[in-house]
C-alpha angles and dihedrals in degrees: 000000000000125000117234111205114206138162132228111333091217093062112015106097095167091052091055094063101069092029095058092041095053093041094050094046093044094242107158122238141145115247116226111185117194112177126226111264116213100311138328097297095056092039092051090057091054095043093050088074089076107008123067090209095046088237137103144276102051127164116209113195108177106299092346120097118192117187132186120051095252093051090048092052092049091048092051091047091061089071099026112045092182086079088084128040116270094227113086095221093047091046092053091048092047093051091049092048090049092051090048090053092044095056104023145051090072097161092048090054094046099045099034107039118183113267106149099189101057140062121220133190108215115231088221140338106249122217091252093050092046089053092050092048091050091049092047093048092050092049093050093046090048094051096046093046098041097048098031096244152193084171127035097266102027141301096324131069109248141165094288091061090048090052092054095042093096089054089054089060090046090054089053094047098046101028093234115197113249141161122269091257092053093044089054090050091051091051091049092050094047089053094058111114092233092051090048091050092050091047095049091048090050090054091052096052115112097199120107116189110198097211093053092045091051092048090054093058098037092103104020152028126264111246101170140006115199097177113124100218 
């Protein structure tokens, strides 16, 4: 059984992708959580023990190490075809949407960092963030409508949903404005057992990483903190 190395569930958006995919599709793995340590530099030193890039997530399967969330998902898909939609058209769309998420939405990432346990009122919605939200909303509406939902590429949860799972938590944290269709998708995703498990574990974490905390409040004001410690 492979080991999936991840960082803090409260912060680590990239770790969430393969974790929620494998949990939801009942693909077995051992979770190995290594918390962030005082910023990227210190964390990289710790993560290099298991990850060639010094970043998380990293899947270690025997003597094979697979790093980067997209590479991990493709590796897992070789043995578990349910990772991608069965339909060729839906599969092509899902792969494109995953790649778009993987390389894009820079302002959304920068101004709305993942911090599952808090709620933040944004001081303003910048032009760049507004553009990213509009693009995100259009992509979600397109997927649900084109492939008849309830998930982005059809009636089954697949890799494309896993790739947008961190954004679902960002929507919850920052109250991002979305269409009715996209709000329903967020609600559906948040109700998934794997998403609930990740969220509850994030609330129980005792670690506080100053850089991540500062990023969360860079563009807004804290309105609630549901973390238990």
